[in-house]
C-alpha positions in Angstrom: 8.3 -20.7 -28.1 9.8 -17.2 -28.3 6.3 -15.7 -27.8 5.6 -17.9 -24.8 8.7 -16.6 -23.1 8.7 -13.0 -24.3 5.1 -12.1 -23.5 5.2 -13.2 -19.8 8.6 -11.5 -19.4 7.3 -8.2 -20.7 4.3 -8.5 -18.4 6.6 -9.1 -15.4 8.8 -6.1 -16.3 5.7 -3.9 -16.7 4.4 -4.9 -13.3 7.8 -4.3 -11.6 8.1 -0.9 -13.3 4.7 0.1 -11.9 5.6 -1.2 -8.5 8.8 0.9 -8.6 7.0 4.0 -9.6 4.3 3.5 -6.9 6.9 2.9 -4.1 9.0 5.9 -5.1 6.0 8.2 -5.3 4.5 7.0 -2.0 7.8 7.5 -0.2 8.4 10.9 -1.8 5.0 12.0 -0.4 5.6 10.7 3.1 6.0 13.7 5.5 9.4 14.0 7.1 12.9 15.1 6.2 15.5 12.4 5.5 18.2 14.9 6.3 17.0 15.1 9.9 16.8 11.3 10.0 20.5 11.1 9.0 22.0 14.0 11.1 19.5 13.9 14.0 17.9 16.9 15.7 19.7 20.0 16.7 21.8 20.7 13.6 21.9 24.0 11.8 19.7 24.7 8.7 22.9 25.0 6.7 24.0 21.5 7.6 20.6 20.1 6.7 20.6 21.9 3.4 24.1 20.8 2.5 23.1 17.2 3.1 19.9 17.5 1.0 22.0 18.8 -1.8 24.6 16.1 -1.4 21.9 13.4 -1.4 20.1 14.9 -4.4 16.9 15.5 -2.3 16.5 19.0 -3.9 16.4 17.6 -7.4 13.0 17.3 -9.1 11.1 14.1 -8.4 11.5 12.8 -11.9 15.2 13.3 -11.9 15.5 11.5 -8.5 13.4 8.6 -9.8 15.5 8.3 -13.0 18.7 8.3 -11.0 17.4 5.6 -8.7 16.0 3.5 -11.5 19.3 3.7 -13.4 21.1 2.4 -10.3 18.6 -0.4 -9.9 19.2 -1.5 -13.5 22.9 -1.7 -12.9 22.4 -3.6 -9.6 22.9 -0.6 -7.3 20.0 -0.1 -4.9 21.6 2.8 -3.2 23.1 3.4 0.2 21.4 3.5 3.6 20.9 7.0 4.8 21.0 6.0 8.5 24.3 4.8 10.0 25.8 2.4 9.4 25.6 3.8 5.9 26.1 0.5 4.1 24.9 -0.7 0.7 21.1 -1.3 0.6 21.8 -4.5 -1.4 24.1 -5.7 1.5 21.3 -5.2 4.0 18.8 -7.0 1.8 21.2 -9.9 1.2 21.6 -10.3 4.9 17.9 -10.2 5.7 16.4 -12.0 2.7 17.6 -15.5 3.5 15.9 -15.3 6.9 12.5 -14.5 5.4 12.9 -16.9 2.6 13.7 -19.8 5.0 10.7 -18.9 7.2 8.4 -18.7 4.2 9.6 -22.0 2.6 9.6 -23.9 5.9 6.2 -22.5 7.0 4.6 -23.3 3.7 6.1 -26.8 3.7 4.8 -27.5 7.2 1.4 -26.0 6.2 1.1 -28.4 3.2 2.1 -31.4 5.4 -0.7 -30.5 7.7 -3.3 -29.3 5.2 -3.2 -31.9 2.5 -3.9 -35.0 4.6 -6.5 -33.2 6.7 -8.3 -31.9 3.5 -8.3 -35.3 1.9 -9.6 -37.0 5.0 -12.2 -34.4 5.6 -13.4 -34.4 2.0 -13.6 -38.1 1.6 -15.7 -38.5 4.8 -17.7 -35.3 4.2 -20.2 -34.6 7.0 -18.6 -37.0 9.5 -16.9 -36.3 12.8 -13.5 -35.7 11.3 -14.9 -33.3 8.8 -16.7 -31.4 11.5 -13.6 -31.4 13.8 -11.4 -30.1 10.9 -13.9 -27.4 10.1 -14.0 -26.2 13.7 -10.2 -26.3 14.0 -9.5 -24.4 10.8 -12.2 -21.8 11.6 -10.6 -21.2 15.0 -7.1 -20.8 13.6 -8.4 -18.4 10.9 -10.0 -16.4 13.7 -6.8 -16.1 15.7 -4.3 -13.3 15.0 -0.8 -14.5 14.2 0.8 -12.8 17.3 -1.6 -14.8 19.6 -0.6 -18.1 17.9 3.1 -17.2 18.3 2.7 -16.2 21.9 0.9 -19.4 22.7 3.6 -21.5 21.1 6.3 -19.6 23.0 4.4 -19.9 26.3 3.8 -23.7 26.0 6.7 -25.1 23.9 9.5 -22.7 25.1 8.6 -21.4 28.6 6.6 -24.3 30.0 8.1 -27.4 28.3 11.5 -26.1 27.3 11.4 -28.0 24.0 12.9 -25.2 21.9 15.5 -22.5 22.5 14.6 -19.0 23.3 14.4 -16.2 20.8 17.5 -15.8 18.7 18.6 -16.7 15.2 21.3 -19.0 14.1 22.2 -18.9 10.4 22.5 -22.2 8.4 26.3 -21.6 8.0 26.7 -21.9 11.8 25.0 -25.3 12.0 22.0 -26.7 10.1 20.6 -28.5 13.2 20.8 -25.3 15.4 19.3 -23.3 12.6 16.3 -25.6 12.2 15.8 -25.7 16.0 15.5 -21.9 16.1 13.5 -21.7 12.9 10.9 -24.4 13.7 8.7 -22.3 16.0 8.5 -19.2 13.8 7.8 -21.5 10.8 5.1 -23.4 12.8 3.5 -20.1 13.6 3.3 -19.3 9.9 2.3 -22.9 9.1 -0.7 -22.9 11.4 -2.0 -19.6 9.9 -1.6 -20.9 6.3 -2.6 -24.5 6.9 -6.1 -23.5 8.0 -6.7 -21.6 4.8 -5.1 -24.3 2.6 -7.2 -27.0 4.2 -10.5 -25.2 3.6 -9.6 -24.4 0.0 -8.4 -27.9 -0.9 -11.3 -29.6 0.9 -13.8 -27.6 -1.1 -12.2 -28.5 -4.4 -11.9 -32.2 -3.4 -15.5 -32.4 -2.5 -16.4 -31.2 -6.0 -14.0 -33.6 -7.6 -15.2 -36.6 -5.6 -18.6 -36.1 -7.3 -17.2 -36.6 -10.8 -18.0 -39.8 -12.7 -14.4 -41.1 -12.9 -14.2 -41.0 -9.1 -17.5 -42.8 -8.8 -16.2 -45.4 -11.2 -13.1 -45.8 -9.1 -15.1 -46.4 -6.0 -17.3 -48.9 -7.9 -14.1 -50.8 -8.8 -13.3 -51.1 -5.1 -10.3 -48.9 -5.1 -9.1 -47.9 -1.6 -9.8 -44.3 -0.4 -6.1 -43.5 -0.1 -5.5 -44.6 -3.7 -8.5 -42.7 -5.0 -7.5 -39.5 -3.3 -3.8 -39.7 -4.2 -4.0 -41.0 -7.8 -7.3 -39.6 -9.1 -8.7 -36.7 -6.9 -5.8 -34.7 -5.6 -4.1 -33.4 -8.7 -7.2 -32.0 -10.5 -8.3 -30.5 -7.2 -5.0 -28.6 -6.6 -5.5 -25.6 -8.9 -6.9 -23.2 -6.3 -4.4 -24.5 -3.7 -1.4 -23.9 -6.1 -2.7 -20.4 -6.9 -2.9 -19.5 -3.2 0.4 -21.1 -2.6 2.0 -18.9 -5.2 0.5 -15.8 -3.6 1.6 -16.9 -0.2 5.3 -17.3 -1.1 5.6 -13.7 -2.2 3.4 -12.4 0.6 5.1 -14.1 3.4 8.6 -12.9 2.4 7.6 -9.3 3.4 4.6 -9.7 5.7 6.0 -11.8 8.5 6.7 -8.7 10.5 4.8 -9.8 13.6 6.4 -13.3 13.6 9.9 -11.8 13.1 9.3 -9.4 16.0 8.0 -12.1 18.3 11.0 -14.3 17.7 13.6 -11.5 17.3 14.5 -12.5 13.7 16.5 -10.2 11.4 14.3 -10.7 8.3 12.8 -8.5 5.5 9.8 -7.5 7.5 11.9 -6.1 10.3 14.2 -4.5 7.9 11.4 -2.6 6.1 9.7 -1.5 9.4 12.9 -0.3 11.0 13.9 1.6 7.8 10.4 3.2 7.5 10.5 4.3 11.2 14.0 5.8 10.6 13.1 7.6 7.4 15.6 5.4 5.6 13.9 5.5 2.3 16.5 3.9 0.0 16.3 0.7 2.2 12.5 0.7 2.0 12.5 1.2 -1.8 15.1 -1.5 -2.4 13.4 -4.0 -0.1 9.9 -3.5 -1.4 11.2 -3.9 -5.0 13.0 -7.2 -4.2 9.8 -8.4 -2.5 7.8 -7.4 -5.6 10.3 -9.3 -7.8 9.9 -12.5 -5.7 6.1 -12.1 -5.6 5.8 -11.6 -9.3 8.3 -14.3 -10.2 6.6 -16.9 -7.9 3.2 -16.2 -9.4 4.6 -16.5 -12.9 6.1 -19.9 -12.0 2.8 -21.0 -10.5 1.0 -20.0 -13.7 3.4 -22.1 -15.8 2.8 -25.1 -13.5 -0.9 -25.5 -14.3 0.0 -27.5 -17.4 1.7 -30.1 -15.1 -1.4 -30.4 -13.0 -3.8 -30.8 -15.9 -2.4 -31.2 -19.5 -5.7 -29.9 -20.8 -4.7 -26.4 -19.7 -1.5 -26.3 -21.7 -3.2 -25.0 -24.8 -4.2 -21.9 -22.9 -0.5 -21.0 -22.4 0.5 -21.5 -26.0 
């Protein structure tokens, strides 16, 4: 039991260490002067040099990385260079719930759309529904996310007035209002993900439906819904669960276009704004937090395989 816990934990720590090194090195090599980003143009060289010394920018790279990593290990991700010079952790704590809510709601909607469509399409392979689902998913995969978002805004907001215009209401200010404002951004994410989930799950279901135990269930006269839900769905979910785990971590930091379209203060917007301002401590802290979520979600997905198929549990012992 100790080995089963310790080995994955060490692997996670090694991945996060490599991510921290990579992010720090990339930002250190980016052209530009953080002192100029903080003070602005037109200051004297002495003022810029004094600030560089104060921020430790003149120290060797290894020393700066050690100082930053030491702070991370104690829960201090640094301070924003650009006013307001608040704690990086405070900014992340403010932005992260927005991206997490969008990712969770978007993936939940995607699964609600994809699983029934994939089961229906796979069971009636080659039929009209299967062909219609194939065309629809291909069309969605071919459309950029900003176009999907713009179409939803144009139709559901501007034309029909079914949803409020771009703004964000936090759950603490009202769950109903929060969900009303989060639904369209989540639906934009869901349509992008549902197309991919449907194609992946359908392909695995088609293979499973050819297995002998499924043929035997059909011969016994079991209904299609019971066959799909009780016999076919679970062993066909490995690829879907893997992609789902990747999507959770990816969406937390990659919903920049969706957040921009709907004016949402999430992690994507936080990272882009900080990068444009040369606010490197915010970028470093945000990317590290996203990496933690990404790695942790994939570790949990890896542990869940044994629940889907007990035969895989031995592989994790």
